[in-house]
KESE-240011 format. One record per residue (C-alpha): residue number from 0; chain; x, y, z; residue in three letters. Coordinates in pm, whole numbers, m for minus. Example, Ala and Ser with C-alpha at 12.3 -4.5 7.8 and 13.67 -1.06 7.14 Angstrom:
# residues 2
0, A, 1230, m450, 780, ALA
1, A, 1367, m106, 714, SER
***
This chain:
# residues 454
0, A, m2309, m457, m10139, UNK
1, A, m2675, m396, m10077, UNK
2, A, m2745, m13, m10040, UNK
3, A, m3087, m83, m9875, UNK
4, A, m2896, m273, m9608, UNK
5, A, m2668, 55, m9545, UNK
6, A, m2991, 270, m9547, UNK
7, A, m3144, 57, m9298, UNK
8, A, m2814, 71, m9071, UNK
9, A, m2848, 468, m9089, UNK
10, A, m3230, 475, m9043, UNK
11, A, m3201, 251, m8733, UNK
12, A, m2928, 414, m8579, UNK
13, A, m3100, 593, m8279, UNK
14, A, m3278, 270, m8213, UNK
15, A, m2949, 79, m8225, UNK
16, A, m2808, 313, m7988, UNK
17, A, m3100, 290, m7729, UNK
18, A, m3086, m75, m7762, UNK
19, A, m2706, m94, m7695, UNK
20, A, m2791, 102, m7386, UNK
21, A, m3056, m147, m7272, UNK
22, A, m2766, m428, m7296, UNK
23, A, m2530, m231, m7131, UNK
24, A, m2770, m179, m6837, UNK
25, A, m2757, m542, m6729, UNK
26, A, m2485, m572, m6476, UNK
27, A, m2354, m913, m6619, UNK
28, A, m2047, m957, m6426, UNK
29, A, m1942, m1323, m6469, UNK
30, A, m1681, m1303, m6206, UNK
31, A, m1921, m1246, m5919, UNK
32, A, m2121, m1525, m5798, UNK
33, A, m2423, m1306, m5689, UNK
34, A, m2445, m1179, m6039, UNK
35, A, m2548, m1511, m6172, UNK
36, A, m2908, m1402, m6211, UNK
37, A, m2802, m1077, m6409, UNK
38, A, m2572, m1306, m6641, UNK
39, A, m2890, m1499, m6704, UNK
40, A, m3111, m1236, m6769, UNK
41, A, m2850, m1073, m7010, UNK
42, A, m2846, m1405, m7197, UNK
43, A, m3194, m1426, m7210, UNK
44, A, m3232, m1065, m7317, UNK
45, A, m2998, m1125, m7580, UNK
46, A, m3141, m1410, m7734, UNK
47, A, m3477, m1222, m7766, UNK
48, A, m3327, m946, m7954, UNK
49, A, m3146, m1185, m8166, UNK
50, A, m3480, m1382, m8228, UNK
51, A, m3661, m1058, m8343, UNK
52, A, m3416, m1044, m8620, UNK
53, A, m3575, m1361, m8766, UNK
54, A, m3310, m1583, m8637, UNK
55, A, m3357, m1889, m8443, UNK
56, A, m3201, m1876, m8063, UNK
57, A, m3141, m2146, m7801, UNK
58, A, m2995, m2073, m7480, UNK
59, A, m2762, m2352, m7369, UNK
60, A, m2710, m2402, m7013, UNK
61, A, m2350, m2469, m6887, UNK
62, A, m2206, m2553, m6527, UNK
63, A, m2154, m2166, m6531, UNK
64, A, m2328, m1903, m6711, UNK
65, A, m2549, m1981, m7024, UNK
66, A, m2444, m1960, m7377, UNK
67, A, m2673, m1811, m7650, UNK
68, A, m2668, m2005, m7966, UNK
69, A, m2830, m1873, m8277, UNK
70, A, m2865, m1872, m8660, UNK
71, A, m3072, m1870, m8970, UNK
72, A, m3197, m2157, m9176, UNK
73, A, m2889, m2284, m9386, UNK
74, A, m2910, m2290, m9754, UNK
75, A, m2693, m2526, m9984, UNK
76, A, m2444, m2329, m10207, UNK
77, A, m2355, m2050, m9931, UNK
78, A, m2053, m2013, m9706, UNK
79, A, m2131, m2050, m9341, UNK
80, A, m1983, m1787, m9096, UNK
81, A, m1921, m1862, m8737, UNK
82, A, m1983, m1529, m8513, UNK
83, A, m1820, m1540, m8175, UNK
84, A, m1885, m1274, m7880, UNK
85, A, m1948, m1268, m7516, UNK
86, A, m2205, m1090, m7314, UNK
87, A, m2034, m1079, m6995, UNK
88, A, m1826, m806, m6854, UNK
89, A, m1536, m729, m6596, UNK
90, A, m1604, m603, m6257, UNK
91, A, m1661, m261, m6246, UNK
92, A, m1440, m160, m5939, UNK
93, A, m1288, 70, m5845, UNK
94, A, m1628, 240, m5835, UNK
95, A, m1514, 563, m5731, UNK
96, A, m1303, 631, m6025, UNK
97, A, m1585, 636, m6252, UNK
98, A, m1737, 959, m6363, UNK
99, A, m2072, 803, m6443, UNK
100, A, m2224, 495, m6320, UNK
101, A, m2080, 205, m6473, UNK
102, A, m2409, 44, m6546, UNK
103, A, m2568, 351, m6666, UNK
104, A, m2462, 423, m7016, UNK
105, A, m2372, 791, m7064, UNK
106, A, m2279, 973, m7360, UNK
107, A, m2006, 1201, m7318, UNK
108, A, m1740, 1359, m7567, UNK
109, A, m1803, 1150, m7836, UNK
110, A, m1805, 796, m7638, UNK
111, A, m2079, 595, m7475, UNK
112, A, m1958, 532, m7116, UNK
113, A, m2045, 206, m6943, UNK
114, A, m1886, m135, m6821, UNK
115, A, m1885, m359, m7122, UNK
116, A, m1920, m67, m7365, UNK
117, A, m1634, m168, m7610, UNK
118, A, m1559, m535, m7430, UNK
119, A, m1764, m665, m7588, UNK
120, A, m2122, m571, m7581, UNK
121, A, m2091, m281, m7807, UNK
122, A, m1873, m493, m8082, UNK
123, A, m2131, m764, m8035, UNK
124, A, m2426, m526, m8107, UNK
125, A, m2270, m390, m8420, UNK
126, A, m2328, m739, m8580, UNK
127, A, m2660, m788, m8428, UNK
128, A, m2773, m473, m8588, UNK
129, A, m2602, m565, m8910, UNK
130, A, m2801, m894, m8924, UNK
131, A, m3111, m691, m8820, UNK
132, A, m3067, m456, m9159, UNK
133, A, m2981, m752, m9366, UNK
134, A, m3268, m945, m9263, UNK
135, A, m3516, m656, m9322, UNK
136, A, m3375, m623, m9691, UNK
137, A, m3406, m1003, m9820, UNK
138, A, m3243, m1190, m9590, UNK
139, A, m2843, m1253, m9478, UNK
140, A, m2658, m1369, m9789, UNK
141, A, m2468, m1632, m9571, UNK
142, A, m2542, m1905, m9328, UNK
143, A, m2491, m1784, m9000, UNK
144, A, m2411, m1950, m8643, UNK
145, A, m2405, m1709, m8361, UNK
146, A, m2236, m1833, m8030, UNK
147, A, m2238, m1567, m7741, UNK
148, A, m2109, m1677, m7416, UNK
149, A, m2101, m1564, m7065, UNK
150, A, m1762, m1651, m6938, UNK
151, A, m1515, m1509, m7133, UNK
152, A, m1390, m1274, m6870, UNK
153, A, m1317, m1536, m6620, UNK
154, A, m1136, m1784, m6885, UNK
155, A, m1427, m1950, m7062, UNK
156, A, m1399, m2235, m6854, UNK
157, A, m1728, m2444, m7007, UNK
158, A, m1658, m2313, m7357, UNK
159, A, m1442, m2599, m7471, UNK
160, A, m1689, m2847, m7360, UNK
161, A, m1975, m2674, m7564, UNK
162, A, m1774, m2659, m7874, UNK
163, A, m1694, m3020, m7847, UNK
164, A, m2063, m3126, m7767, UNK
165, A, m2204, m2899, m8049, UNK
166, A, m1912, m2942, m8308, UNK
167, A, m2139, m3092, m8582, UNK
168, A, m2373, m2802, m8557, UNK
169, A, m2077, m2546, m8568, UNK
170, A, m1927, m2658, m8893, UNK
171, A, m1829, m2323, m9082, UNK
172, A, m1613, m2191, m9350, UNK
173, A, m1461, m1900, m9134, UNK
174, A, m1520, m1766, m8786, UNK
175, A, m1556, m1379, m8708, UNK
176, A, m1492, m1220, m8407, UNK
177, A, m1509, m848, m8295, UNK
178, A, m1333, m794, m7985, UNK
179, A, m1017, m630, m8093, UNK
180, A, m933, m290, m8175, UNK
181, A, m859, m30, m8473, UNK
182, A, m491, 90, m8465, UNK
183, A, m580, 428, m8395, UNK
184, A, m874, 698, m8472, UNK
185, A, m908, 692, m8815, UNK
186, A, m681, 373, m8892, UNK
187, A, m919, 69, m8899, UNK
188, A, m729, m274, m8861, UNK
189, A, m764, m636, m8908, UNK
190, A, m579, m827, m8627, UNK
191, A, m390, m1138, m8753, UNK
192, A, m224, m1223, m8408, UNK
193, A, m272, m1238, m8039, UNK
194, A, m75, m1341, m7743, UNK
195, A, m148, m1622, m7529, UNK
196, A, m189, m1634, m7153, UNK
197, A, m103, m1814, m6844, UNK
198, A, m271, m1670, m6521, UNK
199, A, m167, m1781, m6186, UNK
200, A, m214, m1713, m5826, UNK
201, A, 81, m1769, m5587, UNK
202, A, m14, m1812, m5209, UNK
203, A, 233, m1790, m4920, UNK
204, A, 107, m1904, m4570, UNK
205, A, 298, m1825, m4258, UNK
206, A, 182, m1854, m3906, UNK
207, A, m154, m1977, m3815, UNK
208, A, m313, m1631, m3754, UNK
209, A, m210, m1268, m3769, UNK
210, A, 39, m1190, m3512, UNK
211, A, 143, m842, m3318, UNK
212, A, 424, m714, m3527, UNK
213, A, 576, m582, m3194, UNK
214, A, 549, m893, m3009, UNK
215, A, 678, m1139, m3285, UNK
216, A, 821, m911, m3561, UNK
217, A, 1188, m1016, m3664, UNK
218, A, 1148, m1366, m3507, UNK
219, A, 870, m1531, m3758, UNK
220, A, 856, m1525, m4117, UNK
221, A, 630, m1254, m4264, UNK
222, A, 437, m1399, m4565, UNK
223, A, 416, m1055, m4711, UNK
224, A, 772, m990, m4722, UNK
225, A, 844, m1332, m4812, UNK
226, A, 632, m1313, m5130, UNK
227, A, 742, m959, m5237, UNK
228, A, 1089, m1059, m5225, UNK
229, A, 992, m1366, m5455, UNK
230, A, 806, m1160, m5696, UNK
231, A, 1092, m891, m5725, UNK
232, A, 1313, m1178, m5875, UNK
233, A, 1079, m1221, m6154, UNK
234, A, 1239, m954, m6392, UNK
235, A, 1622, m880, m6479, UNK
236, A, 1764, m537, m6530, UNK
237, A, 1689, m549, m6860, UNK
238, A, 1336, m606, m6804, UNK
239, A, 1345, m961, m6942, UNK
240, A, 1144, m1218, m6749, UNK
241, A, 1373, m1405, m6505, UNK
242, A, 1239, m1777, m6549, UNK
243, A, 1457, m2060, m6661, UNK
244, A, 1338, m2167, m7030, UNK
245, A, 1077, m1868, m7051, UNK
246, A, 1236, m1797, m7372, UNK
247, A, 1328, m2116, m7505, UNK
248, A, 1069, m2147, m7783, UNK
249, A, 988, m1800, m7852, UNK
250, A, 988, m1723, m8214, UNK
251, A, 1182, m1410, m8358, UNK
252, A, 992, m1124, m8525, UNK
253, A, 1067, m1116, m8898, UNK
254, A, 1237, m837, m9062, UNK
255, A, 916, m766, m9257, UNK
256, A, 695, m739, m8959, UNK
257, A, 922, m509, m8754, UNK
258, A, 983, m284, m9095, UNK
259, A, 592, m286, m9120, UNK
260, A, 518, m198, m8785, UNK
261, A, 777, 66, m8792, UNK
262, A, 554, 253, m9086, UNK
263, A, 257, 262, m8847, UNK
264, A, 423, 560, m8689, UNK
265, A, 341, 475, m8306, UNK
266, A, 433, 775, m8105, UNK
267, A, 611, 680, m7761, UNK
268, A, 562, 1077, m7638, UNK
269, A, 194, 1060, m7731, UNK
270, A, 146, 748, m7546, UNK
271, A, 314, 875, m7239, UNK
272, A, 94, 1182, m7243, UNK
273, A, m230, 979, m7280, UNK
274, A, m103, 755, m6987, UNK
275, A, 3, 1040, m6772, UNK
276, A, 352, 879, m6752, UNK
277, A, 691, 1026, m6762, UNK
278, A, 841, 738, m6948, UNK
279, A, 798, 388, m7072, UNK
280, A, 962, 61, m6981, UNK
281, A, 976, m283, m7147, UNK
282, A, 1239, m533, m7266, UNK
283, A, 1553, m377, m7407, UNK
284, A, 1591, m380, m7787, UNK
285, A, 1241, m381, m7897, UNK
286, A, 999, m87, m7980, UNK
287, A, 680, m19, m7759, UNK
288, A, 446, m191, m8052, UNK
289, A, 681, m491, m8049, UNK
290, A, 683, m537, m7657, UNK
291, A, 292, m505, m7669, UNK
292, A, 224, m743, m7975, UNK
293, A, 500, m978, m8002, UNK
294, A, 725, m1028, m7691, UNK
295, A, 621, m1224, m7382, UNK
296, A, 553, m1075, m7049, UNK
297, A, 498, m1146, m6682, UNK
298, A, 294, m913, m6470, UNK
299, A, 166, m884, m6122, UNK
300, A, m233, m813, m6146, UNK
301, A, m313, m801, m5806, UNK
302, A, m147, m827, m5428, UNK
303, A, m327, m918, m5116, UNK
304, A, m201, m939, m4764, UNK
305, A, m243, m788, m4417, UNK
306, A, m436, m498, m4299, UNK
307, A, m553, m245, m4567, UNK
308, A, m853, m53, m4399, UNK
309, A, m814, 294, m4270, UNK
310, A, m551, 400, m4007, UNK
311, A, m276, 161, m3861, UNK
312, A, m277, m182, m3747, UNK
313, A, 49, m356, m3655, UNK
314, A, 48, m700, m3769, UNK
315, A, 231, m964, m3924, UNK
316, A, m5, m1099, m4158, UNK
317, A, m80, m1509, m4180, UNK
318, A, m117, m1502, m4550, UNK
319, A, m15, m1306, m4881, UNK
320, A, m116, m1382, m5224, UNK
321, A, m49, m1243, m5574, UNK
322, A, m207, m1297, m5901, UNK
323, A, 53, m1311, m6181, UNK
324, A, m32, m1313, m6558, UNK
325, A, 230, m1422, m6809, UNK
326, A, 128, m1324, m7200, UNK
327, A, 262, m1565, m7451, UNK
328, A, 394, m1542, m7820, UNK
329, A, 394, m1796, m8084, UNK
330, A, 539, m2148, m7996, UNK
331, A, 544, m2102, m7607, UNK
332, A, 372, m2389, m7473, UNK
333, A, 127, m2268, m7175, UNK
334, A, 178, m2568, m6983, UNK
335, A, 547, m2564, m6993, UNK
336, A, 553, m2197, m6894, UNK
337, A, 304, m2289, m6616, UNK
338, A, 543, m2542, m6497, UNK
339, A, 880, m2327, m6536, UNK
340, A, 662, m2056, m6311, UNK
341, A, 593, m2293, m6045, UNK
342, A, 937, m2416, m6030, UNK
343, A, 1098, m2084, m6016, UNK
344, A, 860, m1978, m5731, UNK
345, A, 930, m2297, m5532, UNK
346, A, 1325, m2271, m5592, UNK
347, A, 1296, m1900, m5441, UNK
348, A, 1072, m1964, m5167, UNK
349, A, 1209, m2024, m4788, UNK
350, A, 1134, m2344, m4613, UNK
351, A, 986, m2119, m4327, UNK
352, A, 658, m2091, m4522, UNK
353, A, 418, m2288, m4729, UNK
354, A, 349, m2225, m5099, UNK
355, A, 73, m2305, m5316, UNK
356, A, m70, m2224, m5658, UNK
357, A, m399, m2164, m5812, UNK
358, A, m451, m2199, m6204, UNK
359, A, m700, m1963, m6358, UNK
360, A, m640, m2041, m6723, UNK
361, A, m394, m2097, m7000, UNK
362, A, m403, m2057, m7388, UNK
363, A, m154, m2033, m7655, UNK
364, A, m63, m1743, m7873, UNK
365, A, m228, m1732, m8225, UNK
366, A, m132, m1582, m8559, UNK
367, A, m362, m1609, m8847, UNK
368, A, m233, m1637, m9219, UNK
369, A, m307, m1284, m9386, UNK
370, A, m282, m1411, m9730, UNK
371, A, m597, m1609, m9775, UNK
372, A, m945, m1497, m9934, UNK
373, A, m1151, m1435, m9650, UNK
374, A, m901, m1172, m9501, UNK
375, A, m890, m999, m9836, UNK
376, A, m1270, m990, m9809, UNK
377, A, m1261, m881, m9457, UNK
378, A, m1019, m587, m9584, UNK
379, A, m1294, m503, m9851, UNK
380, A, m1541, m490, m9581, UNK
381, A, m1345, m249, m9364, UNK
382, A, m1268, m27, m9637, UNK
383, A, m1648, 2, m9707, UNK
384, A, m1726, 69, m9348, UNK
385, A, m1462, 296, m9244, UNK
386, A, m1372, 460, m9569, UNK
387, A, m1016, 395, m9506, UNK
388, A, m770, 117, m9585, UNK
389, A, m717, m124, m9277, UNK
390, A, m368, m194, m9128, UNK
391, A, m284, m555, m9032, UNK
392, A, m149, m589, m8676, UNK
393, A, m119, m801, m8376, UNK
394, A, m260, m724, m8023, UNK
395, A, m123, m789, m7693, UNK
396, A, m449, m936, m7536, UNK
397, A, m560, m1298, m7546, UNK
398, A, m886, m1454, m7693, UNK
399, A, m834, m1813, m7588, UNK
400, A, m1151, m1927, m7809, UNK
401, A, m941, m1841, m8124, UNK
402, A, m715, m2122, m8063, UNK
403, A, m1024, m2379, m7953, UNK
404, A, m1200, m2269, m8276, UNK
405, A, m909, m2357, m8460, UNK
406, A, m817, m2695, m8282, UNK
407, A, m1162, m2822, m8219, UNK
408, A, m1351, m2698, m8519, UNK
409, A, m1060, m2664, m8764, UNK
410, A, m1174, m2326, m8859, UNK
411, A, m952, m2002, m8888, UNK
412, A, m1071, m1646, m8739, UNK
413, A, m1112, m1322, m8875, UNK
414, A, m1050, m1088, m8603, UNK
415, A, m1225, m746, m8738, UNK
416, A, m1231, m516, m8431, UNK
417, A, m1411, m175, m8388, UNK
418, A, m1278, m39, m8049, UNK
419, A, m1033, 235, m7997, UNK
420, A, m684, 175, m7774, UNK
421, A, m801, 465, m7552, UNK
422, A, m1139, 278, m7485, UNK
423, A, m1016, 185, m7122, UNK
424, A, m1120, m174, m7116, UNK
425, A, m1129, m359, m6812, UNK
426, A, m1064, m9, m6632, UNK
427, A, m1291, 264, m6480, UNK
428, A, m1468, 463, m6740, UNK
429, A, m1456, 226, m7027, UNK
430, A, m1597, 355, m7323, UNK
431, A, m1713, 275, m7691, UNK
432, A, m1662, 563, m7957, UNK
433, A, m2009, 636, m8104, UNK
434, A, m1833, 692, m8439, UNK
435, A, m1686, 364, m8416, UNK
436, A, m2012, 198, m8306, UNK
437, A, m2155, 361, m8621, UNK
438, A, m1906, 250, m8874, UNK
439, A, m1871, m101, m8697, UNK
440, A, m2249, m151, m8794, UNK
441, A, m2162, m51, m9170, UNK
442, A, m1851, m276, m9155, UNK
443, A, m2031, m560, m8998, UNK
444, A, m2312, m529, m9260, UNK
445, A, m2048, m503, m9541, UNK
446, A, m1849, m812, m9411, UNK
447, A, m2156, m1029, m9466, UNK
448, A, m2213, m916, m9788, UNK
449, A, m1834, m966, m9873, UNK
450, A, m1809, m1320, m9702, UNK
451, A, m2097, m1428, m9935, UNK
452, A, m1810, m1449, m10199, UNK
453, A, m1619, m1733, m10021, UNK
***
C-alpha cells in the first residue's frame, strides 16, 4: 500500500471535512418535487468535485434526477472497479426533533450531524477523497467507473434503464458500495447479505366526502376503522406475518451462520437502552440479529386519515391510507409477495368500501459469496483502514442496485460500509461518526490498492 497516499489522506483531512459539509448543505431531497433544482445542483457540484481529482465526469439526465458518471482513462492489464453511491437524501421531517438544522452540518460529540451524513453522502465522500489522494500520488492503480445517482431514496426508478443503456461502458471486475454499517464501534464489517423489499400503499375509500360523525356515525363505513382492522390482521400472536404463502420460499438459516452471529455478542439490553425501549419484540424462535438480518418482515411505515390538526374535529373521514413495507430474504420473489399481500388485503376488506393499491418498488434479497478473492482483498483493506479485523454480517436494509448490478452487468458487489448502527439514518439527528469518516477514507484508499491485485 502506498504510504504517500495515506499521508495525503491525513494531510487533507481538514479540507475533506470542509468539503463534506458543503456537500451536506445541499438539500437534495429526491422525494420532494420542489427540490428537483437542488438535486440537479447537487449532481453538478459533485461532478465538479470529482473532476477536480483528475477523473472525467458526465451528468446523465434521466426522467427524474440526473446521474453522475465518472472514471479514469482505462489501462489494459488492470482490473476495473465500478463504484456506486447516491447523492439524494431522505426528507428531514419531523424538523422539530432535530437538535441542529438538518442541512447545516454540525459537529457534536464526535459526530457530524446532518441529513445524508451517513446515508450516503459521507460514505461517498470517503471514496472521493481516497481517489483524490491516489490521483495526487501517481494515479489510481485500477480502472474506475463511478455511478452516483439521485433517486436511491425513492426507489431508483430510472437506474435500471441507465444500467441497460450504458451496460457496455460499465463493464467491470467488481462493484463497490459503501452504504452499509460497521457491526459496532471498533468492530468494522463487510456485509455479504441484504434483505429485499416490497413497498406498497393501501388506500380505503368510503363516502364521497368527510361526514359529521354525530349525524352519520354508526350508519356508514369509516375508512379509518376499516383500514385499522385490516392492518391488525397482518401479524399473528407469534409475530409471524399473516399473509398466505409469505414464508413458502424462505431459506432457513444455516447452523454455521447462526453460530457465527451468536459469537458477535449482540446485547439486547444495550439495544433496549439505546432505543429507550422496555423490551424488544419479534418472531418467536429467533434472536434479534437473526430477525434483523435474515427473517422477512411486514411493517406499517405511515398512516393517514381524517383530521390531524390542533383541537377536535368530529368527522368520519372519506379516505384512509397506509404505507406498508415488507423486507424479504433469499428466495422470496418480490412479485409473488406483492400479489399475496394484495390478495390478503382484498379478502379482508368489506364490500362497503373501495380498495386500491400503489406500488413504490420491489427488489429481491441478495447474498454475496464470501469466499472469493475480492472479498478477501476487501478484508485486508478494512484491516489497514480501521486497524481491526472485520466481521462478516448481513444487514436488514435493502440496496436494490446490488441485484441490478448482478442481473444486468453480471458483477458481484463488495459492501464495505463505514456507518454505525446508531447513526440514525432516515431519522432526525442523522450523523456520521468523525472517526468512522477518517477511517473510512483510509479504508477506501487501501481498498483501491488491494483491488489492483485482482
